VEXKE-354054 format. One record per residue: x negated, y, z of N, C-alpha, C in turn; residue in three letters. Coordinates in Angstrom, 1 decimal, decimal comma, m for minus. Each point is the difference from the previous one (the first is absolute). Last residue first. Example, Ala and Ser with C-alpha at 12.3 -4.5 7.8 and 13.67 -1.06 7.14 Angstrom:
% VEXKE-354054
       nu       nv       nw      cau      cav      caw       cu       cv       cw   code
    m12,8     m2,2      7,1     m0,9      1,1      0,0      0,8      1,1      0,8    SER
     m0,3     m5,7     m0,1      0,9      1,2      0,0     m0,9      1,2      0,0    ALA
% end
This chain:
% VEXKE-354054
       nu       nv       nw      cau      cav      caw       cu       cv       cw   code
     51,0      7,2    m83,3     m0,8     m1,4      0,8     m0,3     m0,7     m1,2    LEU
      3,6      3,0     m1,1     m1,4      0,5      0,2     m1,1     m1,1      0,3    ALA
      4,5     m0,5      0,4     m0,3     m0,1     m1,4     m1,5      0,4     m0,3    LYS
      2,2      0,8      4,1     m0,3     m1,1      0,0     m0,6     m0,7     m1,1    LEU
      0,8      4,5      1,0     m0,7      0,1      0,6     m0,7     m2,1     m0,1    TRP
      4,4      2,0     m1,7     m1,0      0,5     m1,1     m1,6     m0,5      0,8    GLN
      3,8     m0,8      2,0      0,1     m0,3     m1,1     m1,6      0,0     m0,7    LEU
      1,5      2,1      3,7     m0,7     m1,0      0,5     m0,4     m1,1     m1,2    GLN
      2,6      4,4     m0,3     m1,3      0,6     m0,1     m0,8     m1,7      1,1    ASP
      4,9     m0,2     m1,6     m1,4      0,2     m1,5     m1,3      0,6      0,9    ARG
      3,2     m0,6      3,3     m0,1     m1,5     m0,7     m1,2      0,0     m1,1    ILE
      1,0      4,5      2,4     m0,8     m1,0      0,6     m0,2     m1,5     m0,6    GLY
      3,0      3,1     m1,4     m1,0      0,3     m0,5     m0,9     m0,8      0,5    ASP
      4,2     m0,7      1,1      0,0     m0,5     m1,4     m1,4      0,1     m0,4    ALA
      1,4      0,9      4,6     m0,5     m1,4     m0,3      0,1     m0,1     m1,7    LEU
     m1,4      4,6      1,5      0,9     m0,6      0,3     m0,4     m1,4     m0,1    SER
     m2,5      3,6      3,0      0,0     m0,4     m1,6      1,2     m1,1      0,0    ILE
     m1,1      3,1      3,6      0,1      0,7     m1,4      0,1     m0,9     m1,2    GLU
      1,3      0,0      5,8     m1,0     m0,5     m0,9      0,5      0,5     m1,4    PRO
     m1,1      3,2      4,6      1,3     m0,8     m0,3     m0,3     m1,3     m1,6    GLN
     m1,6      3,9      5,1     m0,1     m1,2     m1,4      0,9     m0,4     m0,2    TRP
     m0,8      2,5      3,8      0,1      0,8     m1,1      0,0     m0,8     m1,4    GLY
     m0,9     m1,6      4,8     m0,7      0,3     m0,8      0,1      0,9     m1,0    PHE
      3,6     m1,2      2,8     m1,0      0,4      0,9     m1,0      0,4     m0,9    THR
      3,8     m0,7     m1,6      0,5      1,0      0,6     m1,4      0,5      0,5    GLU
      0,1     m4,3     m2,7      0,5      1,1     m0,9     m0,4      1,5      0,9    LYS
      0,0     m4,5      2,2     m1,2      0,8     m1,0     m0,2      1,1     m0,6    ALA
      4,6     m1,4      2,1     m1,0      0,2      0,5     m0,9      0,5     m0,4    ARG
      2,7     m1,4     m2,5      0,7      1,5      0,0     m1,3      0,2      1,9    SER
      0,8     m4,6     m2,9     m1,1      0,7      0,0      0,0      1,4      0,9    ILE
      2,8     m4,9     m0,3      0,1      1,5     m0,2     m1,1      0,4      0,3    ASP
      0,9     m4,7     m2,9     m0,8      0,9      1,4      0,5      1,5      0,1    LEU
      1,7     m5,7     m1,7      0,0      1,9     m0,9     m0,5      0,7      1,7    VAL
      0,6     m5,8     m1,3     m1,2      1,4      1,0      0,1      1,0     m0,9    VAL
      3,2     m4,7     m0,1     m0,3      1,1     m0,5     m1,0      1,0      1,0    GLU
      0,3     m5,2      0,4      0,8      0,3     m1,2      0,2      1,2     m0,7    LYS
     m4,5     m2,7      2,4      1,5      1,2      0,9      1,0      0,1     m1,2    VAL
     m3,3     m4,5      0,5      0,2      1,1     m0,8      1,2      0,7      0,3    ASP
     m1,6     m4,0      1,6     m0,6      1,1      0,7      0,4      1,0     m1,0    PHE
      1,5     m4,1     m1,6      1,0      0,3      1,2     m0,8      1,3      0,9    ALA
      0,0     m1,1     m5,1     m0,6     m0,2      0,9      1,1      0,5      1,3    ARG
      1,5     m1,8     m5,1     m0,2      0,9      0,9     m1,0     m0,4      0,9    GLY
      0,0     m2,9     m4,3      1,1      0,4      0,9     m0,5      0,6      1,0    GLU
     m1,1      1,2     m5,6     m0,4     m1,0      1,4      1,0      0,3      1,0    LEU
     m0,1      1,7     m5,5      0,3      0,1      1,9     m0,2     m1,5      0,8    TYR
     m2,1      2,3     m5,2      0,3     m1,3      0,7      0,6      0,3      1,5    ASN
     m0,6      3,2     m5,0      0,2     m0,4      1,2      0,0     m1,2      1,0    THR
     m1,9      3,0     m4,6      0,5     m1,3      0,1      0,0      0,0      1,6    LYS
      0,1      4,5     m3,6     m0,5     m0,8      1,4      0,4     m2,1      0,4    LEU
     m0,1      5,0     m4,3      1,0     m1,1      0,7     m0,9     m0,9      1,0    GLN
     m2,4      4,9     m1,5      0,4     m1,6     m0,2      1,5     m0,9      0,8    GLU
     m2,2      5,0     m0,5      1,0     m0,5     m1,1     m0,3     m1,5     m0,1    GLY
     m2,1      2,7      4,0     m0,3     m1,0     m0,6      0,0     m0,1     m1,9    THR
      2,9      2,8      3,5     m1,1      0,4     m0,3     m1,3     m0,6     m0,9    THR
      4,9     m1,3      1,0     m0,4      0,8     m0,5     m0,9      0,9     m0,3    GLU
     m0,2     m4,3      2,7      0,5      0,2     m1,4      0,1      1,3     m0,9    CYS
     m0,4      0,1      4,7     m1,7     m0,5     m0,9      0,6     m0,3     m1,5    ILE
      3,5      1,0      3,0     m0,9      1,4     m0,5     m1,3     m0,4     m0,9    LEU
      3,0     m3,5      1,4      0,8      0,9     m0,7     m1,1      1,1     m0,6    SER
     m1,2     m2,5      3,7     m0,5     m0,6     m1,5      0,9      0,8     m0,5    VAL
      0,4      1,2      3,8     m1,0      0,4     m0,1     m0,5     m0,6     m1,7    ILE
      4,5     m0,5      1,9     m0,3      1,1     m0,5     m1,6      0,5     m0,7    GLU
      1,5     m4,1      2,4      0,0      0,2     m1,1      0,4      0,6     m0,8    ASN
     m1,4      0,3      4,6     m1,1     m1,1     m1,1      0,7      0,5     m1,2    ILE
      1,9      3,4      3,0     m0,1     m1,2      0,2     m0,9     m0,5     m1,2    SER
     m0,6      5,1      2,6      0,6     m0,9     m1,4     m0,1     m1,5      0,1    HIS
      0,9      4,9      3,0     m0,6     m1,1      0,0      0,2     m1,0     m1,0    GLY
     m1,9      5,2      2,3      0,9     m0,4     m0,6      0,0     m1,5     m0,4    VAL
     m2,9      3,0      2,5      1,4      0,0      0,4      1,4      0,0     m0,7    GLY
     m5,9     m0,9      0,1      0,9      0,9     m1,2      1,1      0,7      0,6    SER
     m3,3     m1,7      3,9      0,2     m0,6     m1,6      1,0      1,3     m0,9    GLY
     m2,3     m1,0      5,3     m0,3      0,8     m0,9      0,1     m0,8     m1,3    GLY
      0,9      1,1      5,5      0,5     m0,6     m1,2     m0,5      0,7     m1,1    ASN
     m1,9      0,1      5,5      0,9      0,7     m1,3      0,0     m1,1     m1,4    PHE
     m1,2      0,8      5,8      0,1     m0,3     m1,4      1,0      0,2     m0,8    VAL
     m3,8      2,1      3,9      1,2     m0,1      0,2      0,5     m1,2     m1,4    GLY
     m3,4      4,7      1,1     m0,3     m1,5      0,7      1,8     m0,7     m0,2    CYS
     m3,3      4,7     m2,1      1,0     m0,3      0,4     m0,1     m1,6      0,7    VAL
     m2,7      3,4     m1,9     m0,1     m0,3      1,3      1,2     m1,0      0,8    LYS
     m2,4      0,4     m5,7      1,1      0,9      0,9     m0,2     m0,5      1,4    SER
     m2,5     m2,1     m3,6      0,0      1,1      0,0      0,7      1,0      1,0    GLU
      1,3     m4,5     m1,3     m1,0      0,0      1,2     m1,1      1,3      0,3    LEU
      4,5      0,3     m2,5     m0,4     m0,9      0,8     m0,8     m0,1      1,0    ALA
     m0,3      0,8     m4,8      0,6      1,2      1,1      0,1     m0,1      1,5    GLY
     m2,1     m3,6     m3,4     m1,1      1,1      0,5      1,2      1,2      0,8    VAL
      2,6     m3,4     m1,3     m1,2     m0,5      1,1     m0,8      1,2      0,1    CYS
      3,4      0,5     m3,4      0,2     m0,2      1,3     m0,7     m0,1      1,1    LEU
     m1,1      0,0     m4,1     m0,3      0,8      0,2      1,1      0,7      1,4    ARG
     m0,5     m4,8     m2,1     m1,6      1,1      0,6     m0,1      1,3      0,3    ALA
      4,0     m2,4     m2,1     m0,2     m0,5      1,3     m1,2      0,8      0,6    LEU
      1,3      1,1     m4,0      0,7      1,1      0,6     m0,2     m0,8      1,6    ASP
     m2,1     m2,0     m3,5     m0,7      0,8      0,1      1,2      1,3      0,8    SER
      1,2     m4,7     m0,5     m1,1      0,1      0,5     m0,7      1,2      0,5    VAL
      5,1     m0,8     m1,7     m1,3      0,1     m0,4     m1,0      0,4      0,6    HIS
      4,7     m2,1      1,5     m0,9      1,1      0,1     m1,0      0,0     m1,2    ILE
      5,4     m2,2      1,3     m1,6     m0,9     m0,5     m0,5      1,6     m0,1    TYR
      3,9     m3,4      2,5     m0,4      1,5     m0,3     m1,3      0,0     m0,9    ASP
      3,8     m4,1      0,0     m0,9      0,4      1,0     m0,4      2,2     m0,8    ARG
      3,8     m5,1      0,0     m0,2      1,7     m0,3     m2,0      0,2      0,8    VAL
      2,9     m4,6     m2,0     m0,6      0,3      1,0     m0,9      1,6     m0,8    VAL
      2,9     m3,3     m2,8      0,6      0,9      1,0     m0,6      0,9      0,7    SER
     m1,4     m3,8     m2,6     m0,1      1,1     m0,7      0,7      1,2      0,6    GLY
      0,1     m4,6      1,2      0,6      0,1     m1,2     m0,5      1,3     m0,7    ASP
     m3,0     m3,2      2,9      1,1      0,4     m0,1      0,8      0,3     m1,0    GLY
     m5,1      0,2     m0,1      0,8     m0,3      0,9      1,5      0,1      0,0    TRP
     m3,2      0,1     m4,5      0,9      0,8      1,3      0,7     m0,5      0,7    ILE
     m3,8     m0,4     m4,5      0,5     m0,8      1,1      0,4      1,1      1,0    GLU
     m1,0      0,2     m5,5     m0,4      0,6      1,2      1,2     m1,1      1,6    LEU
     m3,0     m1,4     m5,3      1,1      0,3      0,7      0,1      1,0      1,3    ALA
     m4,2      1,0     m3,5      0,6     m1,2      1,0      1,9      0,3      0,2    GLU
     m3,9      2,7     m2,7      1,2     m1,1     m0,5      0,2     m1,4      0,8    ASP
     m3,2      3,9      1,1     m0,3     m1,3     m0,7      0,8     m1,1     m0,4    ALA
      1,5      4,9      1,6     m1,4     m0,1     m0,8     m0,9     m1,3     m0,5    LEU
      4,0      0,1      2,6      0,2      0,8     m1,3     m1,2      0,1     m0,7    VAL
     m0,4     m1,2      4,7     m0,1     m1,1     m0,9      0,9      0,1     m1,6    LYS
     m2,0      3,5      3,2     m0,7     m1,2     m0,6      0,3     m1,5     m0,5    GLY
      3,0      3,5      1,7     m0,7      0,7     m1,2     m1,0     m1,2     m0,1    LEU
      2,2     m1,3      3,5      0,7      0,3     m0,8     m0,5      0,1     m1,5    LEU
     m2,2      0,6      4,2      0,2     m1,8     m0,4      0,9      0,7     m1,2    THR
     m0,4      4,1      1,7     m1,1     m0,7      0,0     m0,3     m1,7     m1,1    GLY
      4,3      1,8      2,6     m0,5      0,7     m1,4     m1,4     m0,3     m0,6    ILE
      0,6     m1,6      4,4      1,4     m0,6     m1,2     m0,4      0,7     m1,5    LEU
     m2,8     m1,6      4,9      0,0      1,1     m1,3      0,8     m0,1     m1,3    GLY
     m3,0     m3,7      2,8      1,0      0,9      0,6     m0,1      1,4     m1,2    GLN
     m1,6     m4,5     m1,0      0,4      0,0      1,5      0,9      0,9      0,4    VAL
     m1,4     m0,2     m4,8      1,4     m0,8      0,4      0,2     m0,3      1,5    GLY
     m3,7      2,3     m2,7      0,2     m1,4     m0,4      1,0     m1,0      0,6    ALA
     m2,0      5,0     m0,3      1,1     m0,7     m1,0      0,1     m1,0      0,0    HIS
     m1,9      3,8      3,1     m0,2     m0,7      0,0      0,8     m0,8     m1,0    GLY
     m1,0      5,3      0,4      0,7     m1,1      0,4     m0,2     m1,4     m0,5    GLN
     m2,1      4,5     m1,5     m0,9     m0,7      0,8      1,3     m1,1      1,1    ARG
      2,9      3,7     m2,5     m1,2      0,2     m0,2     m1,3     m1,0      0,7    PRO
      5,5     m0,2      1,9     m0,9      1,0     m1,3     m1,4     m0,9     m0,6    GLY
      3,6      0,1      4,1      0,4     m0,6     m1,1     m1,0      0,9     m0,4    TYR
      2,4     m1,2      4,7     m0,7      0,6     m0,6     m0,5     m0,7     m1,4    PRO
      4,2      0,2      4,0     m0,9     m1,3     m1,0     m0,9      1,3     m0,9    ASN
      1,8      2,0      4,7      0,7     m0,8     m0,9     m1,2     m1,1     m0,8    ALA
     m1,6      2,5      4,5      0,3      0,4     m1,7      0,9     m1,6     m0,2    PRO
     m1,7      2,3      5,1      1,1     m0,7     m0,7      0,1     m0,1     m1,2    ARG
     m3,7      2,2      3,5      0,7      0,1     m1,1      0,8     m1,1     m0,5    LEU
     m1,7      2,8      4,4     m0,4     m1,4     m0,3      1,2      0,1     m1,3    ILE
     m4,2      2,6      3,3      1,1      0,2     m0,7      0,4     m1,5     m0,6    VAL
     m2,4      1,5      4,9      0,3     m1,1     m1,4      1,0      0,7     m0,4    PRO
     m4,0      1,0      3,4      1,2      0,9     m0,6      0,3     m0,5     m1,0    GLN
     m2,0     m1,2      5,4     m0,3     m0,8     m1,7      1,1      1,0     m0,7    LEU
     m0,6      0,1      4,9     m0,1      0,8     m0,9     m0,3     m0,4     m1,2    GLY
      0,6     m3,3      3,9     m1,4      0,7     m0,5      0,0      1,0     m1,1    TYR
      4,4     m1,9      1,8     m1,4     m0,2      1,2     m1,1      0,4     m0,3    LEU
      3,8      0,5     m3,2      0,7      0,5      1,6     m1,5     m0,2      0,8    GLN
     m0,4     m1,5     m4,3      0,2      1,6      0,0      0,2      0,4      1,1    GLN
     m0,5     m4,1     m0,4     m1,3      0,5      0,1      0,4      1,4     m0,5    TYR
      3,7     m2,6     m0,1     m0,7     m0,6      1,0     m0,9      0,8      0,0    MET
      1,9      0,2     m3,7      0,6      1,3      0,8     m0,6     m0,8      1,4    TYR
     m1,6     m2,5     m3,2     m0,3      1,6     m0,6      0,3      0,6      1,0    LEU
      1,7     m4,5      0,3     m1,2      0,2      0,6     m1,3      1,8     m0,3    TYR
      4,5     m1,2     m2,2     m0,1     m0,1      1,9     m1,2      0,4      0,3    LYS
      0,1     m0,8     m4,9      0,4      1,3      0,5      0,5      0,0      1,7    GLU
     m1,6     m4,9     m1,6     m1,0      1,6     m0,2      0,5      1,3      0,5    ILE
      3,2     m3,1     m0,4     m0,7     m0,1      1,0     m1,4      0,7      0,3    ALA
      2,6     m0,1     m3,8      1,1      0,7      1,0     m0,9      0,3      1,2    MET
     m1,8     m2,8     m3,8      0,0      1,6     m0,3      0,5      0,5      1,3    LYS
      0,6     m4,6      0,0     m1,4      1,2      0,2     m0,2      1,0     m0,1    VAL
      3,9     m1,9     m0,9      0,0     m0,6      0,8     m1,1      1,1      0,9    ILE
      0,6     m0,4     m4,8      1,1      0,7      0,5     m0,3      0,0      1,8    GLY
     m2,2     m3,6     m2,7     m0,8      1,5     m0,2      1,0      1,0      0,5    TYR
      1,9     m4,0      0,5     m1,2      0,2      1,0     m1,2      0,9     m0,3    SER
      5,7     m0,1     m1,3     m1,1     m0,6     m0,2     m1,4      0,5      0,4    SER
      4,7      2,1      0,7      0,3     m1,7      0,0     m1,2     m1,0     m0,8    ILE
      1,0      4,8      3,3     m0,4     m0,5     m1,3     m0,3     m1,2      0,0    PRO
      2,3      4,3      2,5      0,2     m1,7      0,0     m0,5     m0,7     m0,9    ASN
      0,6      5,4      2,6     m1,1     m1,2     m0,9      0,8     m1,4     m0,2    LEU
      2,8      4,9     m0,1     m0,2     m1,0      1,4     m1,2     m0,9     m1,1    PRO
      0,6      5,4     m1,0      0,8     m1,7     m0,4     m0,5     m0,9      0,7    HIS
     m1,4      5,0     m0,6      0,4     m0,9      1,8      0,9     m0,9     m0,4    SER
     m2,4      2,0     m4,1     m1,2     m0,7      1,6      0,7     m0,1      1,4    GLU
      3,2     m0,2     m4,9     m0,8      1,0      0,8     m1,1     m1,1      1,1    SER
      2,5     m1,7     m5,0      0,0     m0,1      1,5     m0,8      1,1      0,7    ILE
      4,1      0,4     m3,7     m1,1      0,0      0,0     m0,8     m0,3      1,3    PRO
      3,7     m2,2      0,7     m1,0      0,4     m1,6      0,2      1,3      0,3    SER
      1,0     m4,1      3,8      0,2      1,2     m0,7     m0,9      0,8     m1,2    SER
     m0,9     m4,1      2,5      1,9      0,5      1,1      0,7      0,6     m1,2    GLU
     m4,4     m3,5     m1,9      0,5      1,7      0,3      1,9     m0,2      1,0    PRO
     m4,5     m3,7     m0,3      1,3      0,5     m0,7      0,8      0,9      0,7    ASN
     m5,1     m0,1      1,2      0,9     m0,9      0,0      1,5      0,3     m1,3    GLY
     m3,9      2,7      2,0      1,3      0,3     m0,1      0,6     m0,9      0,0    TYR
     m4,6     m0,2     m0,8      0,1      0,1      0,8      1,5      0,4      0,8    VAL
     m2,0     m0,3     m4,4      0,0     m1,5      0,4      0,6      0,2      1,1    THR
     m0,7      3,3     m3,2      0,5     m0,7     m1,0      0,6     m1,8      1,1    GLY
     m2,7      4,2      1,4      1,2      0,5     m0,4      1,0     m1,0     m0,4    GLY
     m5,1     m0,2      2,4      0,6     m0,3     m0,9      1,7      0,1      0,0    SER
     m5,2      2,0      1,6      0,7     m1,1      0,3      1,1     m0,7     m1,0    SER
     m4,4      3,0      0,7      0,7     m0,3     m0,7      0,8     m1,4      0,2    LEU
     m3,3      4,5      2,8      0,4     m1,7     m0,1      1,5      0,2     m1,1    TYR
     m4,3      3,3      1,7      1,9      0,0     m0,1      0,2     m1,4     m0,5    LEU
     m3,2      2,9      3,6      0,3     m1,2     m0,6      1,6      0,4     m0,7    ILE
     m4,3      2,1      3,7      1,1      0,3     m1,2      0,5     m1,0     m0,5    ARG
     m3,7      0,4      3,5      1,8      0,0      0,4      1,1      0,7     m0,7    TYR
     m5,4     m1,8      2,0      0,5      0,2     m1,2      1,5     m0,5     m0,1    LEU
     m3,4     m0,6      3,4      0,8      1,3      0,0      0,3      0,6     m0,7    LYS
     m2,3     m4,0      0,5     m0,8      0,8     m0,9      1,3      1,4      0,3    LYS
      1,4     m4,3      2,3     m1,1      0,5      0,6     m0,7      0,8     m0,5    LYS
      4,0     m0,9     m2,2      0,2      0,6      1,5     m1,5      0,2      0,6    ARG
      0,4     m2,2     m4,1      0,2      1,4     m0,1      0,3      0,6      1,6    MET
     m0,5     m4,3     m0,4     m1,4      0,5     m0,4      0,4      1,6     m0,1    GLN
      3,8     m2,8      1,0     m1,2      0,3      1,1     m1,7      0,5     m0,4    GLU
      3,8     m0,8     m3,6      0,1      1,2      1,1     m0,8      0,0      1,4    LEU
     m0,9     m3,4     m3,2     m0,3      1,1     m0,8      0,8      1,3      1,3    LEU
      0,7     m4,3      0,8     m1,4     m0,1      0,1      0,2      1,9     m0,4    GLU
      4,0     m1,7     m0,9     m0,5      0,1      1,5     m1,5      0,8      0,3    LEU
      1,6     m1,8     m4,5      0,0      1,8      0,6      0,0      0,0      1,2    THR
     m0,6     m4,4     m1,2     m1,4      0,8     m0,5      0,3      1,2      0,1    SER
      3,6     m2,6      1,4     m1,5      0,0      0,9     m1,2      1,0     m0,6    ILE
      4,0     m0,1     m2,8      0,3      0,2      1,9     m1,0      0,0      0,3    LEU
     m0,8     m2,4     m4,3      0,7      1,3      0,2      0,3      0,7      1,7    ASN
     m1,1     m4,0     m0,7     m1,3      0,7     m1,3      0,4      1,2     m0,4    SER
      2,0     m3,1      2,8     m1,5     m0,2      0,5     m0,6      1,1     m0,8    GLU
      4,5     m0,5     m0,7      0,1      0,6      1,5     m1,5      0,0      0,1    VAL
      1,0     m2,6     m3,6      0,5      1,3     m0,5     m0,3      1,3      1,1    ASP
     m0,8     m5,2      0,1     m1,0      1,3      0,0      0,8      1,0     m0,9    ALA
      3,0     m2,3      2,2     m1,0     m0,1      0,9     m1,3      0,5     m0,6    VAL
      3,8     m0,6     m3,0      0,4      1,0      1,0     m1,5      0,1      1,2    PRO
      1,2     m2,1     m4,6     m1,2     m0,4      1,3      0,2      1,2      0,8    ASP
      2,9     m0,5     m3,5     m0,7     m1,6     m0,4     m0,5     m0,2      1,2    LEU
      2,2      4,7     m0,4      0,6     m1,6      0,6     m0,7     m1,1     m0,4    ASN
     m1,5      3,8     m2,4     m0,6     m0,1      1,5      1,0     m0,9      0,7    SER
     m0,2      1,0     m4,7     m0,8     m1,2      0,7      0,1     m0,3      0,9    THR
      2,6      3,4     m2,3      0,7     m1,5     m0,8     m1,3     m0,8      0,8    GLY
     m0,6      4,8      1,1      1,1     m0,6      0,8      0,4     m1,3     m0,4    PRO
     m4,8      0,7     m0,2      0,8      0,9     m0,7      1,4     m0,2      0,6    VAL
     m5,4      0,4      2,3      1,0     m0,9     m0,4      1,2      0,7     m0,6    THR
     m4,3      1,8      2,2     m0,3     m1,0     m1,1      1,4     m1,3     m0,7    THR
     m1,0      5,5      1,2      1,1     m1,2      0,6     m0,8     m1,0     m0,9    ASN
     m1,3      5,7      0,6     m0,7     m1,4      0,0      1,1     m0,6      0,4    ILE
     m0,8      4,7      0,6      1,3     m0,3     m1,5     m0,4     m1,4      0,0    LEU
     m1,3      4,1      3,3      0,2     m1,3     m0,1      1,1     m0,5     m0,9    HIS
     m3,6      4,6      1,2      1,3     m0,9     m0,8      0,2     m1,1     m0,3    CYS
     m2,6      3,9      3,6      0,2     m1,3     m0,4      1,0      0,1     m1,0    VAL
     m3,3      3,8      1,8      1,3     m0,5      0,1     m0,3     m1,3     m0,8    ALA
     m3,7      2,5      1,4      0,8      0,6      0,8      1,5     m0,3     m0,3    ASP
     m5,4     m2,5      0,0      1,6      0,5     m0,6      0,1      1,6      0,3    MET
     m3,8     m2,9      1,3     m0,3      1,5     m0,6      1,1      0,1     m0,4    GLY
      0,3     m5,4      0,5     m1,3      1,2      0,9     m0,2      1,5     m0,7    GLN
      2,7     m4,3     m1,2      0,5      1,0      0,6     m0,6      1,3      0,5    LEU
     m1,4     m4,4     m2,0      0,3      1,1     m1,0      0,8      1,4      0,7    ALA
     m2,4     m3,5      2,6     m0,9      0,5     m0,9      0,9      1,3     m0,6    GLU
      3,0     m2,9      2,3     m1,3      1,0      0,7     m0,6      0,7     m0,8    ALA
      1,6     m3,3     m2,2      0,9      0,5      0,3     m0,2      1,5      0,8    VAL
     m2,6     m4,2     m0,4     m0,4      0,6     m1,3      1,5      1,4      0,3    GLN
      0,0     m2,8      3,2     m1,4      0,5      0,4     m0,2      0,7     m1,6    PHE
      3,7     m3,2      1,0     m0,2      1,5      0,8     m1,2      0,8     m0,3    THR
      2,8     m3,1     m3,2     m1,5      0,0      0,6     m0,1      1,5      0,7    ASP
      3,5     m1,2     m2,6      0,5     m1,0      1,4     m1,4     m0,2      0,6    ASP
      0,8      1,8     m4,5      0,7      0,9      1,0     m0,3     m0,5      1,4    PHE
     m3,6     m0,3     m3,3      1,3     m0,7     m0,3      0,7      0,5      1,5    SER
     m3,7      2,2     m3,7     m0,1     m0,6      1,1      2,0     m0,6      0,3    GLY
     m3,5      4,2     m3,3      0,6     m1,4      0,1     m0,1     m1,1      1,5    LEU
     m0,3      5,6     m2,0     m0,7     m1,1      0,9      1,0     m1,1      0,0    ARG
     m1,3      4,9     m2,7      1,0     m0,9      0,3     m0,8     m1,1      0,7    TYR
      0,4      5,5     m1,1     m0,4     m0,9      0,6      0,2     m1,4      0,2    GLU
      0,9      4,1     m3,6      0,4     m0,5      0,7     m0,8     m1,2      0,8    VAL
     m0,2      3,3     m4,1     m0,1      0,9      1,1      0,4     m1,3      1,5    HIS
     m0,7     m1,1     m4,6     m1,1      0,3      0,0      0,3      0,2      1,5    LYS
      2,6     m4,1     m1,3      0,5      1,5     m0,1     m1,8      0,5      0,5    LEU
      0,8     m5,2     m2,4      0,2      0,9      1,5      0,0      1,6      0,0    PRO
      2,4     m3,5     m3,8     m1,2      0,5      0,5     m0,1      0,9      1,4    LYS
      4,5     m2,9     m2,3     m0,9      1,6     m0,3     m1,2     m0,2      1,2    ARG
      3,3     m3,3      0,0      0,5      0,7     m1,6     m0,8      1,3      0,0    TYR
     m0,3     m3,1      4,1      0,2     m0,8     m1,0      0,2      0,8     m1,5    HIS
     m2,4      1,3      4,8      0,8      0,2     m0,9      0,2     m0,7     m1,0    GLU
     m2,6     m2,2      4,1     m0,2      1,2     m0,7      1,4     m0,1     m0,6    PRO
     m0,3     m2,4      4,9     m0,2     m0,1     m1,7      0,2      1,4     m0,9    SER
      0,8     m0,2      4,5     m0,5     m1,6      0,0     m0,7      0,0     m1,3    ARG
      0,4      4,7      2,3      1,3     m1,1     m0,2     m0,9     m1,1     m0,4    ASP
      0,1      5,6      1,9     m0,6     m1,6      0,2      1,1     m0,6     m0,3    PHE
     m1,7      5,3     m1,3      0,5     m1,1     m0,4     m0,7     m1,0      0,6    VAL
      0,2      5,5      1,0     m1,3     m1,2     m0,2      1,4     m1,8     m0,4    ARG
     m0,5      6,1     m1,0      0,9     m1,0      0,1     m1,3     m1,5      0,2    VAL
      1,3      5,8      0,5     m1,0     m0,9     m0,2      0,4     m1,5      0,3    LYS
      3,3      4,6     m1,5     m0,8     m0,9      0,8     m0,9     m1,0     m0,6    HIS
      2,4      3,4     m2,4     m1,2      0,3      0,3     m0,5     m0,5      1,1    GLY
      3,6     m0,5     m3,2      0,6      0,7      1,2     m1,4      0,4      0,6    ALA
      0,1     m2,9     m3,2      0,0      1,2     m0,7      1,1      0,8      0,7    ALA
     m1,9     m4,2      2,0     m0,9      0,6     m0,8      0,6      1,3     m0,7    LEU
      3,0     m2,8      1,6     m0,9      0,7      1,4     m0,7      0,9     m0,8    LEU
      2,3     m2,2     m2,7      1,1      0,9      0,6     m1,1      0,6      1,3    HIS
     m1,3     m3,9     m2,2     m0,3      0,8     m1,0      1,0      1,5      0,4    ASP
     m0,1     m3,8      2,8     m1,3      0,2      0,1      0,4      1,2     m1,3    VAL
      3,7     m2,1      0,5     m0,2      0,7      1,4     m1,6      0,3     m0,4    VAL
      1,0     m2,8     m2,7      0,5      0,9     m0,8      0,0      1,1      1,5    HIS
     m1,5     m4,4      0,4     m0,9      1,2     m1,3      0,6      1,0      0,0    SER
      2,4     m2,7      2,9     m1,6      0,6      0,6     m0,4      0,5     m1,1    GLY
      3,6     m2,8     m1,2      0,4      1,6      0,6     m1,4      0,6      0,2    ILE
     m0,9     m4,1     m1,6      0,8      0,5     m1,1      0,2      1,7      0,6    PHE
     m4,2     m2,1      1,7      1,1     m0,4     m0,3      1,0      0,7     m0,5    GLY
     m4,5      1,0      2,3      0,0     m0,5     m1,3      1,4     m0,9     m0,8    ASN
     m0,5      2,3      4,6      0,0      0,9     m0,8     m0,1     m0,8     m1,3    GLY
      0,6     m1,4      4,1      0,8     m0,8     m0,7      0,2      1,3     m1,4    GLY
     m1,6      2,1      4,3     m0,1     m1,0      0,0      1,1     m1,0     m1,0    LEU
     m2,2      4,7      1,2      0,8     m0,7     m0,9     m0,1     m1,4      0,0    VAL
     m1,7      4,8      2,5     m0,7     m1,7     m0,3      1,8     m0,4     m0,1    LEU
     m2,3      5,3      0,0      1,1     m0,9      0,2     m0,2     m1,4     m0,8    VAL
     m1,3      5,6      1,4     m0,8     m1,5      0,0      1,0     m0,9      0,2    LYS
      0,9      5,4     m1,0      0,1     m1,2      0,6     m0,8     m1,2     m0,7    MET
% end
């Protein structure tokens, strides 16, 4: 299968590319910049461009059998600052992509949504795919809107979308500058001997999934003929304070922690029910949180 990976030079995308290659697929990457942490791979075709450039995206789609849509230009912490830009750069650009796919009769697409933002504050836990969608950030609202448009294109034009709602991914090649990714950010602070800054009292609970486990799920879902929505996480929740304690145990360091005022858009608890993905794709997470943190720490030390 010839697969176009939109955002294939990013954190998650680079791991999806690795797993696609290992499964024997041909890969073309479309991204705005090269990978930050390694050189281009020999067996991958790279095309650099902007997601909002319809012509460049149309060219990248040519000759492909399937699309992995992993691009997002914002993060939950920044999306509310400019919701108009969030809509323009993500929702509108994705609609342009779907139109190009329709014209080229290209039907199979995997879209990486968000298990951490589309549900909002949960009414029950763990959260299943049938839980009401009540996002409280522009990031989550746009993700939800894209999901709905994918469903519309499925009903009207025969698109074959499979949508994953991942928990919080972490692991090697994740940025650690504090914009997104708690575990990477905290480990980066430890190695730099800097104080950790925690939004709120540290009680916020999240579901964390190692990026390799997520990438395996992406490839398995894309290879299947299944359409629909699936959560992808570990199925286990950990508070920020628990993560800090685990990092202390892993590094043997006593961490300085500064607690800041909580943010209104931070959902209090997100733990995903992953039984549907397990049953449908024969998949399950394999890397424990403790092993995953050690893996990411070793990668950071090697930089």
